[in-house]
C-alpha positions in Angstrom: 167.1 235.2 -64.4 165.6 231.8 -64.0 164.1 231.1 -60.6 166.1 233.9 -58.8 169.4 232.0 -59.7 172.6 233.8 -60.3 176.0 232.5 -61.8 179.6 233.6 -60.9 182.8 233.0 -62.9 185.6 232.6 -60.5 189.3 232.6 -61.2 191.7 231.3 -58.5 195.6 232.0 -58.5 198.3 230.4 -56.3 199.3 226.9 -55.4 195.9 225.5 -56.4 197.0 222.5 -58.6 198.1 219.2 -57.1 196.7 220.0 -53.7 193.1 218.6 -53.9 191.6 222.0 -54.9 189.3 220.6 -57.6 187.9 217.9 -55.5 187.5 220.5 -52.6 185.5 222.8 -55.0 183.4 219.8 -56.2 182.5 218.9 -52.7 181.9 222.5 -51.6 179.5 223.0 -54.6 177.6 219.9 -53.6 177.5 221.0 -50.0 175.7 224.2 -51.0 173.6 222.8 -53.8 175.3 224.7 -56.6 175.7 223.6 -60.2 178.4 224.5 -62.7 182.0 223.2 -63.3 185.7 223.6 -62.3 188.8 223.0 -64.2 192.5 223.6 -64.1 194.3 225.7 -66.7 197.8 226.7 -67.1 197.3 229.9 -64.9 195.3 228.3 -62.0 191.7 227.1 -61.4 188.6 228.4 -63.2 185.1 227.8 -61.7 181.6 228.6 -62.8 178.9 228.2 -60.1 175.2 228.9 -60.3 172.6 228.8 -57.4 171.0 231.2 -55.0 172.7 234.4 -53.8 173.0 233.0 -50.2 174.5 229.7 -51.3 176.9 231.5 -53.7 178.0 233.9 -50.8 178.7 231.0 -48.6 180.6 229.2 -51.3 182.9 232.1 -52.0 183.6 232.7 -48.4 184.5 228.9 -47.8 186.5 228.9 -51.1 189.5 230.5 -49.4 188.6 230.0 -45.8 188.3 226.2 -45.9 190.8 225.5 -48.8 192.8 222.4 -48.7 195.8 222.5 -46.2 198.4 222.3 -48.9 196.6 225.0 -51.0 197.9 228.8 -51.1 195.3 231.1 -52.5 196.9 234.2 -53.8 194.1 235.8 -55.6 190.4 235.3 -56.4 188.6 237.2 -59.2 184.8 237.0 -59.4 182.5 238.3 -62.2 178.8 237.9 -62.9 177.8 235.8 -65.8 174.3 234.9 -67.2 172.8 231.9 -65.7 172.5 228.9 -68.0 170.3 226.5 -65.9 172.9 223.8 -65.3 171.7 220.8 -63.4 174.9 219.2 -62.1 178.4 220.2 -61.1 181.4 218.6 -62.8 185.1 218.6 -62.9 186.1 219.3 -66.5 189.2 218.5 -68.6 192.1 220.7 -68.0 192.9 223.5 -70.6 196.4 224.2 -71.6 197.0 228.0 -72.3 200.3 229.0 -73.8 202.2 231.6 -72.0 200.4 231.2 -68.6 202.2 230.2 -65.4 201.1 228.1 -62.5 202.7 227.7 -59.1 203.0 223.9 -58.2 203.1 222.5 -54.7 206.5 220.9 -53.6 206.6 217.2 -52.7 204.7 216.6 -49.3 205.7 214.0 -46.7 203.5 211.2 -46.3 200.3 211.9 -44.4 199.0 210.0 -41.3 196.2 208.3 -43.2 198.7 207.1 -45.8 201.1 206.0 -43.0 198.5 203.9 -41.5 197.8 202.1 -44.8 201.5 201.7 -45.3 202.0 200.0 -42.0 198.8 197.8 -42.0 199.5 194.2 -43.1 195.9 194.0 -44.0 195.8 196.9 -46.4 196.7 196.5 -50.1 199.2 199.3 -49.9 201.1 197.5 -47.0 204.8 198.6 -47.3 204.2 200.0 -50.7 206.7 203.1 -50.7 204.9 205.2 -53.3 201.7 205.5 -51.3 200.2 208.9 -51.7 196.8 210.8 -51.7 195.5 214.4 -52.4 197.1 215.4 -49.1 200.6 214.1 -49.6 203.1 212.5 -52.0 205.0 213.8 -55.1 204.2 217.0 -56.9 206.9 219.1 -58.3 209.3 216.4 -59.1 207.0 214.4 -61.4 205.4 217.3 -63.3 206.4 217.7 -67.0 204.1 220.6 -67.9 201.0 222.5 -66.7 198.2 222.2 -66.1 198.8 219.7 -63.4 197.2 216.3 -64.7 198.5 212.7 -64.7 199.1 212.8 -68.6 201.5 215.6 -68.0 203.5 213.9 -65.2 206.0 211.0 -65.0 203.1 208.9 -63.8 201.5 208.9 -67.4 203.0 205.4 -68.1 201.3 203.7 -65.1 197.8 202.9 -65.9 195.6 202.8 -62.7 194.2 199.4 -61.8 190.3 199.1 -61.3 190.7 199.8 -57.6 192.8 202.8 -57.9 190.7 204.2 -60.7 187.6 203.7 -58.4 189.5 205.7 -55.7 190.3 208.3 -58.3 186.7 208.7 -59.5 185.0 208.7 -56.0 184.3 212.3 -54.9 184.0 211.0 -51.2 187.5 209.3 -51.5 190.7 211.2 -50.3 192.2 210.0 -53.6 189.6 211.7 -55.7 191.5 213.2 -58.6 194.9 212.3 -56.9 197.1 212.4 -59.9 200.0 210.2 -58.6 197.6 207.5 -57.3 199.0 204.0 -57.4 199.4 200.7 -55.7 201.7 197.7 -55.9 199.4 196.3 -58.7 199.7 199.2 -61.0 202.3 201.7 -59.8 206.2 202.1 -60.0 208.3 199.5 -58.0 211.5 199.7 -56.2 214.4 197.3 -56.7 218.0 196.8 -55.7 221.0 196.7 -58.1 224.1 195.2 -56.3 227.6 196.6 -57.1 230.4 194.3 -58.4 231.6 194.2 -54.8 228.3 192.6 -53.6 227.8 189.8 -56.2 226.4 187.4 -53.7 223.5 189.7 -53.0 220.2 188.3 -54.4 217.9 191.3 -55.1 214.8 189.2 -55.6 215.3 187.0 -52.4 214.1 189.4 -49.9 212.5 192.7 -49.4 214.8 195.2 -51.1 214.3 197.9 -48.5 215.2 195.6 -45.7 218.3 194.6 -47.8 219.2 198.3 -48.2 218.8 198.9 -44.5 221.2 195.9 -43.7 223.8 197.2 -46.1 223.6 200.8 -44.5 224.1 199.1 -41.1 227.1 197.2 -42.6 228.8 200.4 -43.6 227.9 200.3 -47.3 227.0 203.4 -49.4 223.8 203.1 -51.1 222.7 205.2 -54.1 218.9 205.7 -53.6 217.1 207.0 -56.7 214.3 209.3 -55.7 211.7 211.1 -57.8 214.2 214.0 -58.4 217.5 212.2 -58.7 220.1 210.1 -56.7 220.7 210.4 -53.1 224.1 208.8 -51.9 223.3 207.5 -48.3 225.4 205.9 -45.5 225.0 205.4 -41.7 225.8 208.9 -40.3 227.1 207.2 -37.1 229.7 205.2 -38.9 232.8 207.2 -39.2 234.5 205.0 -41.7 231.4 205.1 -44.0 231.1 208.8 -43.7 234.9 209.2 -44.5 234.5 207.0 -47.6 231.5 209.0 -48.9 233.4 212.2 -48.4 236.3 210.8 -50.3 234.3 209.6 -53.2 232.4 213.0 -53.4 235.6 214.9 -52.9 233.8 216.8 -50.1 236.2 216.8 -47.2 234.5 219.6 -45.1 231.2 220.8 -46.5 228.3 219.7 -44.2 226.2 216.7 -45.3 222.5 216.4 -44.8 221.3 214.1 -42.0 218.1 212.3 -42.0 216.4 211.4 -38.6 213.0 209.8 -38.0 211.7 212.1 -35.3 212.2 215.4 -33.6 213.1 213.6 -30.4 215.9 211.8 -32.2 217.2 215.1 -33.5 217.3 216.4 -30.0 219.2 213.4 -28.8 222.1 214.1 -31.2 221.9 218.0 -31.5 221.0 219.3 -28.1 
């Protein structure tokens, strides 16, 4: 083998797509000075790495021990393959394999980093409701097929702007290979459609989320289209609004889901 180098082929199974696993592998390989490649396929993640025995041992150790927080590694298979003298490490294009099955992460609540951007008036994603990164955002509800890549999700129709593409391509950015990456300039938008009873509403005249909040406060029922369907929402503290919702849904007694902002607020109402 050239220069004492060895090469390993590694197959990883579990929730390893849509959770930043390929970027993690890329950075881990660079940390240990390894060469090779990583790719998604319809059954998981495939890796080939080449380097010294000590570096490969550390890489394999950290592959599961330091995996991204949203990843769930269920199995790792390692085999020896001949060294090829590769000089770089790359993320290769995904490979579709008929008959294979891959676990996909559920949608993940907005992470603290994205929340800071969302609430920062100076940030280009200020108040953009579809803000996400490799640590949060939609996964299961946007996927159309495996392996998990943007062309196989509902984000395929939204071409990234130069700034979002630069984030997507930067190994040091937390949006490196974040498939739903988007911003107000290139991503999906939210709008408000008034019912016939609200003909005086001017959806373009104001922030539509603020308008929806005012409608909820006024006792209206708002149909909110999410990534996976519609949610019918009303003010849970407004008895008349809840009664109207139950009548329209023909659901006189079955419990309804209640959303609250914090655990402290839950305790105020439920303890």
